[in-house]
Backbone as a chain_set.jsonl record, in Angstrom:
{"seq": "MIPHKKDIRFTLSGYGEEIAIETFEGEFRNLMTLINEKMYVPDFGECKGIGRCGTCLLETKGLGGLSAEMERNEKATLDKFAVKMPGLRLSCQLMINADLNNTSIKIVEEREDVR", "coords": {"N": [[21.082, -206.939, 29.097], [21.542, -203.561, 28.275], [20.431, -200.78, 30.095], [18.357, -198.179, 28.739], [19.462, -194.897, 28.451], [18.025, -191.864, 29.338], [17.586, -189.145, 27.165], [18.879, -185.845, 27.537], [18.124, -182.607, 26.841], [19.086, -179.321, 25.997], [19.628, -175.771, 25.531], [22.622, -174.101, 24.823], [24.382, -171.13, 25.086], [26.636, -168.456, 24.173], [29.385, -166.212, 23.691], [28.776, -165.501, 21.066], [27.791, -167.82, 19.952], [25.26, -170.343, 19.641], [24.168, -173.385, 20.661], [22.491, -176.493, 20.328], [22.237, -178.838, 22.778], [22.559, -182.264, 23.289], [22.548, -184.809, 25.485], [23.235, -187.212, 28.086], [22.541, -188.417, 31.403], [25.432, -188.863, 33.304], [27.202, -188.847, 31.167], [28.967, -186.705, 31.219], [30.973, -185.283, 33.828], [30.076, -182.924, 35.077], [28.303, -179.828, 34.362], [30.225, -177.925, 33.647], [32.332, -179.472, 32.606], [31.077, -180.539, 30.325], [30.619, -178.157, 28.864], [33.261, -177.324, 28.417], [34.007, -179.317, 26.664], [32.252, -179.023, 24.46], [32.271, -176.345, 23.618], [34.6, -173.809, 23.054], [35.77, -171.806, 25.587], [37.454, -169.114, 26.725], [39.61, -169.157, 29.573], [37.808, -170.52, 31.268], [36.482, -172.088, 34.059], [38.738, -172.16, 35.854], [39.508, -173.146, 38.39], [39.125, -175.785, 38.145], [36.731, -177.042, 38.817], [36.071, -176.95, 41.57], [34.532, -174.994, 42.604], [35.371, -172.429, 43.435], [36.581, -170.307, 41.982], [34.836, -168.884, 40.326], [34.81, -168.542, 37.573], [33.271, -169.987, 35.815], [30.709, -169.075, 35.375], [27.2, -168.999, 34.854], [24.068, -168.122, 33.31], [20.954, -169.254, 34.06], [17.889, -170.5, 32.762], [14.781, -171.753, 33.452], [15.568, -173.834, 35.055], [14.986, -176.433, 37.287], [13.822, -178.634, 39.918], [16.039, -180.475, 42.099], [18.386, -179.324, 41.251], [17.944, -176.621, 41.182], [18.459, -175.729, 43.667], [21.008, -174.318, 45.671], [24.212, -175.178, 46.812], [25.994, -174.393, 49.867], [28.712, -173.65, 49.494], [28.811, -172.835, 46.83], [27.091, -170.646, 46.922], [28.57, -169.007, 48.652], [30.821, -168.453, 47.047], [29.642, -167.013, 44.928], [28.689, -164.837, 46.384], [31.136, -163.783, 47.238], [32.128, -162.692, 44.88], [30.31, -160.72, 44.478], [27.987, -161.3, 43.035], [24.747, -160.874, 42.196], [22.446, -161.171, 40.655], [19.471, -163.011, 40.052], [19.197, -166.525, 39.19], [21.753, -167.101, 38.408], [24.483, -169.304, 38.213], [27.172, -171.564, 39.073], [28.801, -173.462, 36.71], [30.278, -175.708, 37.327], [29.099, -176.721, 39.542], [26.729, -177.799, 38.808], [25.155, -180.723, 38.072], [24.854, -183.088, 35.399], [21.752, -183.828, 34.666], [18.231, -184.74, 34.576], [17.05, -182.341, 35.34], [18.114, -180.344, 33.799], [16.885, -180.566, 31.38], [15.244, -179.109, 28.638], [16.014, -176.48, 29.257], [17.518, -173.179, 29.14], [20.777, -172.206, 28.845], [23.165, -169.808, 29.453], [26.372, -168.637, 28.95], [28.103, -166.527, 31.075], [29.755, -163.776, 30.055], [31.032, -161.451, 30.896], [31.738, -160.577, 34.112], [30.973, -158.215, 35.313], [28.516, -157.614, 34.244], [26.58, -158.824, 35.763], [26.164, -157.846, 38.262]], "CA": [[20.635, -205.817, 28.298], [21.934, -202.261, 28.826], [19.276, -199.889, 30.206], [18.385, -196.99, 27.897], [19.63, -193.651, 29.186], [17.132, -190.836, 28.82], [18.252, -187.97, 26.612], [18.711, -184.533, 28.162], [18.32, -181.601, 25.787], [18.995, -177.916, 26.395], [20.328, -174.834, 24.657], [23.798, -173.47, 25.406], [24.8, -169.981, 24.282], [27.7, -167.605, 24.68], [30.451, -165.842, 22.766], [28.257, -165.455, 19.705], [27.342, -169.138, 19.512], [24.146, -170.997, 20.317], [24.136, -174.768, 20.216], [21.555, -177.416, 20.969], [22.981, -179.911, 23.426], [21.862, -183.511, 23.58], [23.449, -185.61, 26.291], [22.513, -188.066, 29.016], [23.123, -188.425, 32.738], [26.64, -189.656, 33.414], [28.122, -188.672, 30.046], [29.966, -185.734, 31.683], [31.001, -185.166, 35.288], [29.216, -181.793, 35.441], [28.039, -178.944, 33.231], [31.478, -177.297, 33.254], [33.039, -180.429, 31.76], [30.369, -180.567, 29.05], [30.886, -176.901, 28.149], [34.648, -177.368, 27.945], [34.063, -180.258, 25.54], [31.409, -178.621, 23.335], [32.451, -174.95, 23.2], [35.805, -173.209, 23.621], [35.533, -170.594, 26.359], [38.74, -168.752, 27.335], [39.719, -169.027, 31.03], [36.585, -171.059, 31.856], [36.706, -173.153, 35.033], [40.154, -172.147, 36.24], [39.761, -173.944, 39.596], [38.898, -177.181, 37.73], [35.49, -177.626, 39.308], [35.86, -176.986, 43.016], [33.558, -173.965, 42.963], [36.003, -171.32, 44.148], [37.113, -169.2, 41.169], [33.749, -168.117, 39.737], [35.008, -168.293, 36.138], [32.344, -170.802, 35.014], [29.41, -168.501, 35.695], [26.143, -169.187, 33.864], [22.711, -167.663, 33.556], [20.072, -170.386, 33.776], [16.456, -170.226, 32.637], [13.982, -172.967, 33.437], [16.175, -174.87, 35.887], [14.114, -176.817, 38.388], [14.219, -179.805, 40.693], [17.104, -180.291, 43.087], [19.44, -178.479, 40.67], [17.633, -175.217, 41.438], [18.972, -175.413, 44.999], [22.431, -174.032, 45.655], [24.997, -175.57, 47.984], [26.53, -173.203, 50.557], [29.992, -173.228, 48.919], [28.519, -172.095, 45.607], [26.543, -169.358, 47.346], [29.678, -168.221, 49.2], [31.638, -167.985, 45.929], [28.891, -165.954, 44.234], [28.706, -163.668, 47.279], [32.502, -163.242, 47.225], [32.282, -161.905, 43.664], [29.202, -159.758, 44.457], [27.015, -161.686, 42.007], [23.441, -160.716, 42.832], [21.353, -161.447, 39.74], [18.908, -164.349, 40.231], [19.365, -167.451, 38.081], [23.164, -167.315, 38.088], [25.038, -170.493, 38.856], [28.489, -172.028, 38.643], [28.571, -174.689, 35.938], [30.946, -176.836, 37.979], [28.244, -177.192, 40.626], [25.508, -178.358, 38.226], [25.328, -182.053, 37.513], [24.076, -183.377, 34.197], [20.606, -184.669, 35.002], [16.972, -184.36, 33.925], [16.707, -180.958, 35.697], [18.601, -179.476, 32.715], [16.079, -180.774, 30.182], [14.453, -177.979, 28.145], [16.443, -175.205, 29.83], [18.431, -172.334, 28.375], [21.982, -171.918, 29.62], [23.977, -168.792, 28.794], [27.652, -168.394, 29.608], [28.307, -165.12, 31.413], [31.034, -163.399, 29.457], [31.644, -160.397, 31.715], [31.174, -160.637, 35.461], [30.395, -156.905, 35.658], [27.141, -157.569, 33.738], [25.653, -159.537, 36.651], [26.184, -157.281, 39.629]], "C": [[21.002, -204.498, 29.0], [20.695, -201.377, 28.909], [19.453, -198.65, 29.339], [18.511, -195.739, 28.771], [18.775, -192.574, 28.543], [17.934, -189.623, 28.351], [17.903, -186.721, 27.412], [19.05, -183.515, 27.09], [18.152, -180.205, 26.366], [19.785, -177.07, 25.417], [21.462, -174.179, 25.433], [24.205, -172.322, 24.509], [25.894, -169.195, 24.987], [28.73, -167.348, 23.609], [30.0, -165.941, 21.309], [27.786, -166.789, 19.15], [26.091, -169.55, 20.274], [24.077, -172.41, 19.765], [23.104, -175.561, 21.003], [22.376, -178.583, 21.505], [22.055, -181.105, 23.616], [22.863, -184.411, 24.283], [22.616, -186.567, 27.135], [23.256, -188.068, 30.352], [24.323, -189.362, 32.766], [27.614, -189.5, 32.255], [29.259, -187.718, 30.406], [29.87, -185.623, 33.204], [30.071, -184.063, 35.772], [29.048, -180.899, 34.214], [29.306, -178.237, 32.753], [32.272, -178.198, 32.304], [32.397, -180.508, 30.382], [30.68, -179.321, 28.229], [32.304, -176.875, 27.615], [34.825, -178.303, 26.752], [33.372, -179.708, 24.284], [31.693, -177.228, 22.788], [33.732, -174.41, 23.841], [35.445, -171.902, 24.312], [36.85, -170.251, 27.058], [38.634, -168.599, 28.852], [38.482, -169.526, 31.775], [36.937, -172.195, 32.814], [38.143, -173.271, 35.498], [40.462, -172.999, 37.467], [39.472, -175.426, 39.372], [37.719, -177.842, 38.439], [35.287, -177.684, 40.799], [34.973, -175.843, 43.51], [34.127, -172.752, 43.664], [36.357, -170.109, 43.287], [36.017, -168.337, 40.545], [33.893, -167.858, 38.25], [34.066, -169.096, 35.248], [30.897, -170.365, 35.245], [28.432, -168.608, 34.528], [24.876, -168.479, 34.289], [21.797, -168.81, 33.138], [18.629, -169.919, 33.7], [15.729, -171.55, 32.551], [14.531, -174.087, 34.283], [15.264, -175.173, 37.067], [14.675, -178.005, 39.142], [15.286, -179.479, 41.714], [18.22, -179.397, 42.569], [19.184, -176.998, 40.901], [18.154, -174.769, 42.803], [20.492, -175.304, 44.955], [23.079, -174.52, 46.954], [25.644, -174.333, 48.602], [27.86, -172.741, 49.982], [29.787, -172.427, 47.645], [27.99, -170.709, 45.953], [27.657, -168.455, 47.874], [30.562, -167.67, 48.081], [30.937, -166.859, 45.188], [28.846, -164.685, 45.08], [30.068, -162.977, 47.264], [32.726, -162.337, 46.014], [31.138, -160.925, 43.454], [28.217, -160.026, 43.32], [25.638, -161.711, 42.663], [22.269, -161.139, 41.961], [20.8, -162.867, 39.956], [19.123, -165.218, 38.99], [20.802, -167.702, 37.688], [23.707, -168.484, 38.893], [26.455, -170.725, 38.353], [28.295, -173.354, 37.927], [29.214, -175.907, 36.586], [30.093, -177.439, 39.091], [26.922, -177.777, 40.121], [25.815, -179.699, 37.567], [24.448, -182.211, 36.273], [22.974, -184.353, 34.604], [19.35, -184.096, 34.352], [16.535, -182.941, 34.268], [17.128, -179.98, 34.608], [17.739, -179.557, 31.46], [15.206, -179.559, 29.882], [14.795, -176.635, 28.789], [17.267, -174.435, 28.813], [19.578, -171.953, 29.294], [22.808, -170.915, 28.82], [25.247, -168.569, 29.603], [27.787, -166.896, 29.848], [29.711, -164.744, 30.949], [31.772, -162.34, 30.281], [30.973, -160.389, 33.083], [30.512, -159.325, 35.871], [28.927, -156.804, 35.231], [26.131, -158.155, 34.717], [25.636, -159.006, 38.081], [25.02, -156.37, 39.844]], "O": [[20.782, -204.359, 30.204], [19.976, -201.227, 27.92], [20.561, -198.128, 29.214], [17.747, -195.558, 29.718], [18.806, -192.398, 27.325], [18.832, -189.143, 29.042], [16.783, -186.565, 27.897], [20.13, -183.555, 26.501], [17.216, -179.933, 27.118], [20.52, -177.591, 24.578], [21.276, -173.751, 26.572], [24.36, -172.504, 23.301], [26.057, -169.256, 26.206], [28.929, -168.173, 22.718], [30.742, -166.402, 20.441], [27.415, -166.87, 17.979], [25.893, -169.148, 21.42], [23.944, -172.613, 18.558], [22.883, -175.322, 22.19], [23.116, -179.229, 20.764], [20.912, -180.961, 24.05], [23.911, -184.735, 23.726], [21.414, -186.709, 26.909], [24.446, -187.759, 30.416], [24.245, -190.504, 32.314], [28.747, -189.972, 32.343], [30.389, -187.899, 29.951], [28.808, -185.844, 33.786], [29.357, -184.238, 36.76], [29.595, -181.19, 33.15], [29.443, -177.976, 31.557], [32.82, -177.723, 31.309], [33.103, -180.539, 29.373], [30.97, -179.416, 27.036], [32.532, -176.45, 26.482], [35.708, -178.09, 25.922], [33.859, -179.909, 23.171], [31.396, -176.948, 21.627], [33.92, -174.544, 25.05], [34.881, -170.999, 23.694], [37.316, -171.019, 27.9], [37.692, -167.989, 29.357], [38.15, -168.984, 32.829], [37.609, -173.152, 32.429], [38.702, -174.367, 35.529], [41.568, -173.527, 37.581], [39.565, -176.228, 40.301], [37.71, -179.056, 38.638], [34.405, -178.405, 41.265], [34.698, -175.741, 44.705], [33.414, -172.101, 44.428], [36.427, -168.993, 43.802], [36.256, -167.163, 40.263], [33.164, -167.029, 37.706], [34.064, -168.901, 34.033], [29.986, -171.191, 35.303], [28.78, -168.346, 33.376], [24.637, -168.263, 35.477], [21.858, -169.28, 32.002], [18.197, -169.058, 34.467], [16.02, -172.374, 31.683], [14.007, -175.2, 34.237], [14.822, -174.26, 37.765], [15.854, -178.337, 39.02], [15.418, -178.333, 42.142], [18.93, -178.775, 43.359], [20.114, -176.195, 40.824], [18.276, -173.572, 43.063], [21.17, -176.09, 44.293], [22.557, -174.298, 48.046], [25.821, -173.325, 47.917], [28.126, -171.539, 49.977], [30.5, -171.454, 47.398], [28.393, -169.716, 45.348], [27.681, -167.263, 47.571], [31.009, -166.526, 48.164], [31.564, -165.854, 44.852], [28.953, -163.58, 44.548], [30.152, -161.749, 47.276], [33.432, -161.333, 46.108], [31.003, -160.355, 42.371], [27.681, -159.095, 42.719], [25.402, -162.492, 43.585], [21.196, -161.439, 42.485], [21.573, -163.822, 40.036], [19.22, -164.705, 37.876], [21.06, -168.438, 36.735], [23.429, -168.632, 40.083], [26.878, -170.157, 37.346], [27.69, -174.273, 38.478], [28.735, -177.027, 36.406], [30.352, -178.56, 39.53], [26.088, -178.203, 40.92], [26.619, -179.792, 36.64], [23.425, -181.541, 36.132], [23.222, -185.533, 34.851], [19.411, -183.082, 33.657], [15.712, -182.377, 33.547], [16.558, -178.894, 34.504], [17.85, -178.709, 30.575], [14.516, -179.046, 30.763], [13.944, -175.747, 28.854], [17.66, -174.961, 27.772], [19.363, -171.437, 30.391], [23.114, -171.146, 27.651], [25.187, -168.338, 30.811], [27.607, -166.094, 28.931], [30.709, -165.314, 31.39], [33.001, -162.346, 30.346], [29.759, -160.21, 33.18], [29.59, -159.325, 36.687], [28.175, -156.003, 35.787], [24.927, -157.994, 34.515], [25.14, -159.668, 38.992], [24.871, -155.805, 40.928]]}, "num_chains": 1, "name": "protein.A"}
C-alpha cells in the first residue's frame, strides 16, 4: 500500500496573479521549480537553483519550522544584493514541506522595492 502524502496548501502571488497552490512533499525539488511550473515569471531562477543570482526572490508570510532558518549561502546572496527587508527568501532555497502550509508567498518583481 502506498502511504498517503499530506497536502500542502499556500497562496502564491505576483505579476497580477494570485493562485492557490496544492502540492505535497517531494512533488517538486524546491519552491523555485514549483513556481516555474505553475506561473510564468520572466528571468526567474537564472542560476538554476544554486542560490547565487537572487532572481527568485520571494516575500514570505507565515513561514515557520526549519524553513524559517536561512543557510549561510542564502544569507550571503541576499547581503550581496543589499536585500534588508525581513521575510525575504530565495525560492530555490525553500524545500516543499509542511512549513509552507497556510503561508502566503509573493514573488518580488522589483529588487529595488526590498532595500
